[in-house]
N, C-alpha and C positions, 0 to 999 in steps of 0.2 A: 711430810709432804701434806700441805693443809690446801686443797684447792677448793674454792667454793664458787657455786653457780646458783645465781638468781635467773628465775622465771617470771614473768609478766604477763606476757601472752600463754594462756593456758589453750592447750589442746589435748586429746586425749591420748595421743601416742606419749607426749612427753609426762604427763601425770603417771600415766601405768608405770614408767620407769621408777618412780619412786617408791613404790611398794617394798615394805620391809626396811626403807633408809630414814635415818632421822634427818627431820627437814624442819623449819622454821616457818610457819605459815603468819600471813601478816594479812590483816583485813582493812576494808575501806574504814572500819570506824577506829582504826588504830590500834587495835590489837593484834598481839604476839603469842603465838603458843609454838612451844621446841617440843616434838614427839617424833615415836615412828609411824610413818603410813601404814595402817592397816588396810584399807579399802579405798577405790577411787571408782566412782562412777563417771565413766567417760562421756555420758549422753548430759548430765547435769554439770559435770565437773564438780562435783561435790568431792570432800574427802573426809575419810574417817581418820584420827591421828588416835594413837595409845599413848595416854600421859599418865603415869604412874599408875597403871593396870586400870586406866580409865577412860572411856572412850569419849572424843570430842568431834563433835561433826561440824564442817564448815561448809557453808552454800558456795557454790561457784560462783555465785552471781558478787557474793561480798568477798571472795578473796582478790586481795591486791597482788600479791606475789607470794611465791614459795621460795626458799633459800635452802640449797643442797650443800651440806659442807660434807666432803671426803677427807677424814683425818686419816 
């Protein structure tokens, strides 16, 4: 079963649910990254992704959408 869920309006509750899950983050600058959510800042809505053992930080203001795929 492959369920996909895309969030475009970010609130703290929905973002915290992503911790430990694999997601695709798309930015307003048309950049997309896939990784595991390490940390979410509910105030700034920033997300830290682990991608190949490295961290990538996405500022909440630049995030266009977060897509979660349940495989």
